[in-house]
C-alpha positions in Angstrom: 0.0 0.0 0.0 1.1 3.6 -0.5 0.9 6.2 2.2 1.4 10.0 1.8 3.2 11.1 5.0 4.8 14.5 5.6 4.8 15.4 1.9 6.5 12.1 1.0 5.1 8.9 -0.5 5.9 5.6 1.2 5.2 2.2 -0.2 4.8 -0.3 2.6 4.0 -4.0 2.9 2.1 -4.4 6.1 -1.1 -6.0 7.4 -3.8 -3.5 6.3 -5.3 -3.8 9.8 -2.0 -2.7 11.5 -2.7 0.6 13.4 -1.2 3.6 11.7 0.7 4.4 14.9 2.8 1.2 14.5 3.3 1.9 10.8 4.7 5.3 11.6 6.8 4.2 14.6 7.9 0.6 13.8 7.9 0.5 10.0 8.8 4.1 9.0 10.8 5.0 12.2 8.8 8.3 12.6 9.0 8.0 16.4 7.7 11.5 17.3 4.2 10.1 17.5 3.8 8.4 20.8 2.0 5.4 22.1 0.0 6.3 25.2 -3.1 4.2 25.9 -3.9 2.3 22.7 -7.6 3.1 23.1 -7.7 6.7 21.7 -8.3 8.3 25.1 -5.0 10.1 25.8 -4.2 11.9 22.6 -0.4 11.1 22.6 -0.7 9.4 19.2 -2.5 12.3 17.5 -1.6 12.9 13.8 -3.4 14.8 11.1 -5.2 12.9 8.4 -6.4 15.2 5.7 -5.8 18.1 8.1 -8.0 16.7 10.9 -6.6 15.4 14.2 -6.9 11.6 14.4 -5.8 9.1 17.0 -3.4 6.9 15.1 -3.5 4.0 17.6 -6.9 3.0 16.3 -6.8 3.9 12.6 -6.0 0.9 10.4 -3.2 1.6 7.9 -5.6 0.7 5.0 -7.9 3.5 6.1 -5.0 6.0 5.7 -4.3 5.0 2.2 -4.9 7.8 -0.3 -5.1 10.4 2.4 -2.6 13.0 3.5 -1.0 12.2 6.8 1.1 14.7 8.8 3.0 13.8 11.9 4.9 16.0 14.3 8.0 15.5 12.1 6.1 17.0 9.2 5.2 20.3 10.8 8.7 21.7 10.4 9.6 23.2 7.0 13.3 22.8 6.5 15.0 24.5 9.5 11.8 26.5 10.4 9.7 25.2 13.2 5.9 25.5 13.0 4.7 28.6 15.0 3.1 26.2 17.5 6.4 24.4 18.0 8.1 27.7 18.5 5.6 28.9 21.0 5.9 25.5 22.9 9.6 26.3 23.3 9.1 29.9 24.1 6.6 29.2 26.9 8.6 26.1 28.0 5.6 23.9 27.9 7.1 20.4 28.3 7.9 18.8 31.6 8.4 15.2 30.7 7.4 15.8 27.1 5.8 12.5 26.4 2.4 13.8 25.4 3.7 16.9 23.7 3.6 15.8 20.1 0.0 14.9 20.4 -0.8 18.1 22.2 1.0 20.1 19.4 -0.8 18.3 16.7 -4.2 19.0 18.3 -3.2 22.7 18.8 -2.1 23.0 15.2 -5.5 21.6 14.0 -7.3 24.1 16.3 -5.3 27.1 14.9 -5.8 26.0 11.4 -9.6 26.1 12.1 -9.7 29.1 14.4 -7.0 31.7 14.0 -7.4 33.3 17.5 -9.2 30.8 19.6 -11.2 31.7 22.7 -10.5 29.8 26.0 -13.6 27.7 25.2 -12.2 26.9 21.8 -8.9 25.7 23.4 -10.7 23.7 26.0 -12.9 22.0 23.4 -10.0 21.2 21.0 -7.6 20.0 23.7 -10.0 18.1 25.8 -8.9 14.7 24.3 -5.2 15.3 25.1 -4.1 14.3 28.5 -0.9 15.5 30.3 0.1 13.6 33.4 2.5 16.4 34.4 -0.3 18.9 34.4 1.2 21.5 32.1 -2.2 22.7 30.9 -1.7 26.4 31.9 1.5 26.5 29.8 -0.2 24.6 26.9 -3.0 27.2 26.9 -0.5 30.1 26.9 1.5 28.6 24.1 -1.7 28.0 21.9 -2.8 31.6 22.5 0.7 32.9 21.7 1.0 30.8 18.5 -2.5 32.0 17.4 -1.5 35.6 18.0 1.7 35.2 16.0 0.0 33.3 13.2 -2.7 36.0 13.0 -0.1 38.8 12.9 1.8 37.1 10.0 -1.4 36.6 8.0 -2.5 40.2 8.7 0.8 41.4 7.3 0.5 39.4 4.1 
């Protein structure tokens, strides 16, 4: 099967029912996407499929065929971090860091949909992403900061 991941096409030979998470991590060695719970409850495995946040631990590889997949590795363009990644660093969001790729992927999806989200928008979009370290206040600040920066750039265009 062929998968389009991070602007690159991969041809893989796997069981079509293998979860996309294991294709990414074990077959393609894109290890930024994390395994958390395996039942789509924690959000650590969040990737974008056709621009929408999806829990890759439950999505069969076959279901991803013909769709555009973006992982945390695909957000960066060359040496330039995505504005959400930059805000994560500036606000010093991570503590242990394990959930952060899923958090960032959900935040990017939110900001692609809502340029400057309200607190309620952030709560709604991020409700499926758990952080055992409790960095939620910093996550919220980083999302707001990234939204402001992205809006300023689009206003100047």
